[in-house]
C-alpha positions as a Python dict, from the first residue, in 0.01 Angstrom:
ca = {
    (1, 'M'): (0, 0, 0),
    (2, 'E'): (321, 51, -152),
    (3, 'I'): (604, -58, 70),
    (4, 'T'): (946, 183, 38),
    (5, 'E'): (1266, -3, 133),
    (6, 'I'): (1486, 144, 349),
    (7, 'K'): (1817, 80, 195),
    (8, 'L'): (2133, 0, 417),
    (9, 'K'): (2321, 348, 379),
    (10, 'E'): (2007, 554, 483),
    (11, 'L'): (1930, 375, 806),
    (12, 'D'): (1926, 539, 1119),
    (13, 'T'): (1904, 200, 1386),
    (14, 'E'): (1839, 410, 1688),
    (15, 'K'): (1527, 595, 1537),
    (16, 'F'): (1381, 276, 1314),
    (17, 'I'): (1380, 127, 1714),
    (18, 'A'): (1207, 394, 1880),
    (19, 'E'): (929, 464, 1533),
    (20, 'K'): (826, 90, 1600),
    (21, 'V'): (847, 94, 1925),
    (22, 'E'): (582, 365, 1901),
    (23, 'E'): (456, 219, 1628),
    (24, 'I'): (366, -145, 1811),
    (25, 'S'): (250, 6, 2129),
    (26, 'S'): (0, 252, 1953),
    (27, 'I'): (-144, 28, 1709),
    (28, 'V'): (-181, -267, 1992),
    (29, 'G'): (-277, -22, 2281),
    (30, 'D'): (-353, -148, 2598),
    (31, 'G'): (-467, -511, 2465),
    (32, 'L'): (-192, -860, 2416),
    (33, 'A'): (14, -945, 2117),
    (34, 'I'): (196, -1280, 1997),
    (35, 'N'): (460, -1402, 1818),
    (36, 'A'): (661, -1652, 1692),
    (37, 'L'): (1034, -1648, 1796),
    (38, 'S'): (1256, -1926, 1582),
    (39, 'G'): (1604, -1777, 1674),
    (40, 'G'): (1676, -1643, 1280),
    (41, 'V'): (1738, -1247, 1282),
    (42, 'D'): (1467, -1138, 1178),
    (43, 'S'): (1229, -1286, 1427),
    (44, 'S'): (1427, -1186, 1722),
    (45, 'V'): (1436, -875, 1615),
    (46, 'V'): (1062, -844, 1602),
    (47, 'T'): (1079, -1006, 1926),
    (48, 'M'): (1308, -737, 2091),
    (49, 'I'): (1155, -469, 1941),
    (50, 'G'): (831, -605, 2031),
    (51, 'H'): (928, -696, 2401),
    (52, 'K'): (1061, -299, 2379),
    (53, 'A'): (711, -199, 2294),
    (54, 'L'): (481, -450, 2522),
    (55, 'G'): (653, -585, 2798),
    (56, 'N'): (488, -840, 2943),
    (57, 'R'): (142, -792, 2687),
    (58, 'L'): (369, -953, 2409),
    (59, 'I'): (324, -1328, 2451),
    (60, 'T'): (617, -1522, 2281),
    (61, 'Y'): (641, -1871, 2165),
    (62, 'F'): (866, -2089, 1981),
    (63, 'I'): (650, -2327, 1746),
    (64, 'E'): (830, -2660, 1742),
    (65, 'N'): (720, -2768, 1404),
    (66, 'G'): (945, -3075, 1360),
    (67, 'L'): (1132, -2912, 1085),
    (68, 'M'): (1403, -2680, 1263),
    (69, 'R'): (1753, -2762, 1314),
    (70, 'E'): (1997, -2978, 1531),
    (71, 'G'): (1863, -2873, 1915),
    (72, 'E'): (1739, -2538, 1788),
    (73, 'P'): (1458, -2468, 2015),
    (74, 'E'): (1556, -2556, 2380),
    (75, 'H'): (1893, -2392, 2250),
    (76, 'I'): (1658, -2039, 2148),
    (77, 'V'): (1411, -2062, 2454),
    (78, 'S'): (1736, -2082, 2679),
    (79, 'L'): (1919, -1808, 2524),
    (80, 'F'): (1588, -1525, 2499),
    (81, 'K'): (1497, -1657, 2910),
    (82, 'D'): (1870, -1490, 2978),
    (83, 'L'): (1810, -1210, 2757),
    (84, 'G'): (1525, -1130, 2995),
    (85, 'V'): (1285, -1271, 2761),
    (86, 'P'): (1014, -1573, 2842),
    (87, 'V'): (937, -1771, 2568),
    (88, 'E'): (684, -2075, 2569),
    (89, 'L'): (800, -2353, 2361),
    (90, 'V'): (493, -2526, 2181),
    (91, 'D'): (503, -2876, 2031),
    (92, 'A'): (338, -2885, 1705),
    (93, 'Q'): (519, -3124, 1508),
    (94, 'K'): (276, -3376, 1451),
    (95, 'T'): (13, -2998, 1332),
    (96, 'F'): (278, -2959, 1013),
    (97, 'F'): (376, -3375, 937),
    (98, 'K'): (21, -3365, 860),
    (99, 'A'): (-16, -3045, 646),
    (100, 'L'): (252, -3179, 485),
    (101, 'K'): (193, -3552, 431),
    (102, 'G'): (178, -3666, 89),
    (103, 'L'): (237, -3283, -94),
    (104, 'T'): (571, -3296, -316),
    (105, 'D'): (477, -2956, -504),
    (106, 'P'): (698, -2703, -384),
    (107, 'E'): (407, -2389, -363),
    (108, 'K'): (153, -2637, -213),
    (109, 'K'): (389, -2760, 32),
    (110, 'R'): (452, -2375, 138),
    (111, 'E'): (63, -2307, 87),
    (112, 'A'): (46, -2620, 332),
    (113, 'I'): (284, -2495, 617),
    (114, 'T'): (78, -2076, 602),
    (115, 'R'): (-223, -2284, 713),
    (116, 'A'): (-100, -2525, 963),
    (117, 'F'): (122, -2219, 1112),
    (118, 'Y'): (-157, -1929, 1103),
    (119, 'K'): (-493, -2124, 1114),
    (120, 'D'): (-407, -2396, 1298),
    (121, 'V'): (-103, -2321, 1539),
    (122, 'F'): (-161, -1967, 1584),
    (123, 'G'): (-588, -1947, 1532),
    (124, 'K'): (-576, -2224, 1864),
    (125, 'L'): (-332, -1993, 2068),
    (126, 'V'): (-519, -1630, 1969),
    (127, 'K'): (-801, -1781, 2112),
    (128, 'K'): (-615, -1945, 2435),
    (129, 'T'): (-483, -1618, 2488),
    (130, 'S'): (-771, -1344, 2373),
    (131, 'A'): (-493, -1144, 2177),
    (132, 'K'): (-586, -966, 1871),
    (133, 'Y'): (-243, -963, 1674),
    (134, 'L'): (28, -1110, 1561),
    (135, 'L'): (391, -959, 1520),
    (136, 'Q'): (626, -1164, 1274),
    (137, 'G'): (927, -1034, 1100),
    (138, 'T'): (828, -1033, 728),
    (139, 'N'): (1127, -859, 567),
    (140, 'Y'): (1167, -648, 239),
    (141, 'T'): (1277, -966, -8),
    (142, 'D'): (1020, -1158, 114),
    (143, 'I'): (761, -965, -1),
    (144, 'E'): (967, -886, -334),
    (145, 'E'): (1058, -1277, -440),
    (146, 'T'): (638, -1328, -350),
    (147, 'V'): (484, -1080, -573),
    (148, 'A'): (675, -1093, -803),
    (149, 'G'): (599, -1516, -803),
    (150, 'I'): (958, -1608, -793),
    (151, 'K'): (856, -1824, -474),
    (152, 'R'): (574, -1768, -205),
    (153, 'Q'): (692, -1717, 107),
    (154, 'H'): (495, -1872, 378),
    (155, 'N'): (462, -1535, 570),
    (156, 'I'): (326, -1316, 288),
    (157, 'L'): (-32, -1277, 352),
    (158, 'E'): (-210, -914, 300),
    (159, 'Q'): (57, -814, 16),
    (160, 'I'): (-131, -1105, -193),
    (161, 'G'): (-481, -1063, -72),
    (162, 'I'): (-523, -1287, 184),
    (163, 'D'): (-721, -1107, 506),
    (164, 'P'): (-595, -1234, 817),
    (165, 'K'): (-838, -1080, 1082),
    (166, 'A'): (-1124, -1252, 871),
    (167, 'I'): (-955, -1595, 753),
    (168, 'Y'): (-813, -1598, 1140),
    (169, 'G'): (-940, -1339, 1359),
    (170, 'Y'): (-615, -1115, 1415),
    (171, 'E'): (-441, -858, 1259),
    (172, 'V'): (-69, -915, 1106),
    (173, 'I'): (193, -611, 1264),
    (174, 'E'): (507, -662, 1058),
    (175, 'P'): (776, -393, 1168),
    (176, 'L'): (1076, -530, 948),
    (177, 'V'): (906, -517, 569),
    (178, 'Q'): (1115, -189, 454),
    (179, 'L'): (1377, -339, 558),
    (180, 'R'): (1680, -650, 374),
    (181, 'K'): (1865, -925, 555),
    (182, 'S'): (2174, -684, 611),
    (183, 'A'): (1947, -358, 743),
    (184, 'I'): (1817, -628, 927),
    (185, 'R'): (2108, -754, 1099),
    (186, 'K'): (2244, -394, 1200),
    (187, 'V'): (1941, -358, 1401),
    (188, 'A'): (2000, -669, 1589),
    (189, 'K'): (2327, -557, 1660),
    (190, 'T'): (2192, -189, 1762),
    (191, 'L'): (1945, -399, 1997),
    (192, 'N'): (2278, -591, 2130),
    (193, 'L'): (2178, -935, 2024),
    (194, 'P'): (2468, -1208, 2085),
    (195, 'E'): (2678, -1215, 1764),
    (196, 'E'): (2562, -1554, 1751),
    (197, 'I'): (2216, -1427, 1636),
    (198, 'Y'): (2266, -1095, 1445),
    (199, 'N'): (2564, -1310, 1244),
    (200, 'R'): (2387, -1635, 1165),
    (201, 'P'): (2319, -1808, 815),
    (202, 'P'): (1968, -1703, 739),
    (203, 'F'): (1721, -1999, 802),
    (204, 'P'): (1434, -1962, 572),
    (205, 'G'): (1059, -1969, 705),
    (206, 'P'): (957, -2301, 622),
    (207, 'A'): (1236, -2406, 801),
    (208, 'L'): (1387, -2801, 667),
    (209, 'A'): (1090, -2812, 471),
    (210, 'A'): (1183, -2575, 211),
    (211, 'R'): (1536, -2776, 205),
    (212, 'V'): (1342, -3128, 96),
    (213, 'I'): (1279, -3206, -224),
    (214, 'G'): (984, -3380, -307),
    (215, 'E'): (757, -3504, 40),
    (216, 'V'): (871, -3420, 393),
    (217, 'T'): (877, -3665, 645),
    (218, 'P'): (1002, -3672, 995),
    (219, 'E'): (1273, -3925, 816),
    (220, 'R'): (1340, -3713, 548),
    (221, 'V'): (1422, -3406, 750),
    (222, 'K'): (1588, -3598, 1007),
    (223, 'L'): (1893, -3654, 722),
    (224, 'V'): (1856, -3315, 622),
    (225, 'R'): (1907, -3205, 1012),
    (226, 'Q'): (2183, -3398, 1023),
    (227, 'A'): (2366, -3271, 661),
    (228, 'T'): (2288, -2923, 785),
    (229, 'R'): (2483, -2937, 1105),
    (230, 'I'): (2753, -3078, 951),
    (231, 'V'): (2756, -2785, 647),
    (232, 'E'): (2737, -2515, 927),
    (233, 'D'): (3001, -2692, 1137),
    (234, 'E'): (3261, -2693, 814),
    (235, 'L'): (3167, -2353, 679),
    (236, 'S'): (3098, -2137, 990),
    (237, 'S'): (3395, -1990, 966),
    (238, 'S'): (3382, -1941, 586),
    (239, 'R'): (3218, -1565, 677),
    (240, 'A'): (2963, -1660, 380),
    (241, 'F'): (2612, -1515, 384),
    (242, 'Q'): (2457, -1871, 359),
    (243, 'Y'): (2550, -2221, 327),
    (244, 'L'): (2323, -2474, 373),
    (245, 'A'): (2215, -2865, 268),
    (246, 'I'): (1951, -3013, 50),
    (247, 'L'): (1822, -3335, 2),
    (248, 'H'): (1714, -3444, -368),
    (249, 'E'): (1386, -3652, -405),
    (250, 'D'): (1536, -3932, -656),
    (251, 'R'): (1813, -4177, -519),
    (252, 'V'): (2137, -4284, -708),
    (253, 'T'): (2381, -4530, -837),
    (254, 'G'): (2690, -4550, -637),
    (255, 'I'): (2934, -4787, -492),
    (256, 'R'): (2968, -4894, -72),
    (257, 'D'): (3217, -5176, 43),
    (258, 'G'): (3240, -5263, -321),
    (259, 'R'): (2928, -5335, -349),
    (260, 'R'): (2654, -5103, -602),
    (261, 'D'): (2426, -4869, -334),
    (262, 'F'): (2121, -4728, -477),
    (263, 'G'): (2176, -4385, -195),
    (264, 'L'): (2070, -4061, -112),
    (265, 'Q'): (2196, -3730, -262),
    (266, 'I'): (2292, -3449, -94),
    (267, 'E'): (2350, -3088, -249),
    (268, 'V'): (2505, -2784, -66),
    (269, 'R'): (2516, -2455, -118),
    (270, 'C'): (2731, -2146, 12),
    (271, 'W'): (2643, -1810, -106),
    (272, 'E'): (2786, -1473, -125),
    (273, 'S'): (2551, -1194, -122),
    (274, 'T'): (2441, -848, 91),
    (275, 'D'): (2093, -875, 43),
    (276, 'A'): (1990, -1219, -59),
    (277, 'K'): (1865, -995, -381),
    (278, 'R'): (2108, -1170, -611),
    (279, 'G'): (2386, -1397, -494),
    (280, 'S'): (2685, -1581, -650),
    (281, 'P'): (2841, -1954, -501),
    (282, 'T'): (3135, -1904, -248),
    (283, 'M'): (3456, -2063, -436),
    (284, 'L'): (3537, -2286, -184),
    (285, 'P'): (3904, -2470, -141),
    (286, 'S'): (3863, -2788, -294),
    (287, 'K'): (4002, -2955, 43),
    (288, 'V'): (3704, -2809, 227),
    (289, 'L'): (3478, -2964, -72),
    (290, 'E'): (3643, -3311, -24),
    (291, 'R'): (3556, -3259, 367),
    (292, 'L'): (3242, -3230, 311),
    (293, 'A'): (3172, -3482, 108),
    (294, 'E'): (3353, -3715, 282),
    (295, 'R'): (3174, -3607, 649),
    (296, 'I'): (2834, -3618, 503),
    (297, 'T'): (2839, -3977, 336),
    (298, 'A'): (3037, -4111, 629),
    (299, 'E'): (2791, -3921, 871),
    (300, 'V'): (2451, -3948, 762),
    (301, 'P'): (2280, -4283, 642),
    (302, 'G'): (2213, -4356, 279),
    (303, 'V'): (2395, -4038, 147),
    (304, 'I'): (2638, -4172, -114),
    (305, 'S'): (2644, -3860, -363),
    (306, 'V'): (2739, -3474, -229),
    (307, 'T'): (2738, -3243, -548),
    (308, 'Y'): (2795, -2849, -483),
    (309, 'N'): (2582, -2544, -683),
    (310, 'I'): (2771, -2281, -906),
    (311, 'T'): (2482, -2159, -989),
    (312, 'K'): (2421, -1783, -916),
    (313, 'K'): (2085, -1626, -810),
    (314, 'P'): (1921, -1534, -1072),
    (315, 'P'): (1869, -1815, -1239),
    (316, 'S'): (1910, -2000, -931),
    (317, 'T'): (1769, -1874, -543),
    (318, 'I'): (1912, -1939, -256),
    (319, 'E'): (1684, -2182, -98),
    (320, 'A'): (1585, -2468, -350),
    (321, 'V'): (1221, -2520, -253),
}
């Protein structure tokens, strides 16, 4: 099925929300649906629209995969509780790290996350709840990049020939497939989601696994999580589209306390974009870059080198993996 983009200038958010509420209600009927909330704007919008459509017949989970930002699971569960949406926290860290063990190829890592998420975690939740539908926040750019072969997004299934009903036992509903990120932010604002949700930088579906080059282990995720906290702290006032930290695989030579230090390298990226289709690196002041380097090398154990990406998208991509 061909998907037609609804461009930002053409979007009537009230009408869009009403149509999606009706669509979800019609598909699910008197049954149950489940969804995964990550705290990103896409999943947050789907959660709120699904809640409007189904009320307590939508069961919302936050999957703690061990790959999220620092303190994210507890914060998001609490925030949505205050919005009147109950969210159940599911600890699936062992499942995801087991699936990722030994993998270094980016596509194989994405496939492992897809399998762990849809089969191992949600397959069990579907059986437990008897839900027949999964709501998720796939957006237009996710589909575009996957179909074009740029990189497979973990939430792309039917568009590449995977039948979730046949393989996993449930149907997938994707209310946001016609929208890019800027349009989804506009819908989020109309839904009265807090600004910290609709204005927060995008976060990849594979979470911090998309920011670890090489094998994804709990120890390496911990390092990139610490670097992420620093980058988001320092660049939150930049008003950039997205900013992130990436942990490189190879160690590099440095000097610490007058001695040779064979340590880790963190790459910082900061982007100007409206739709994630194209992007340009933010021209950050040298003092900001110096501050990032000083904090990351001082606060993240083992890091001795911090670099800044100055390549546009394309040929680069916003995320590294």
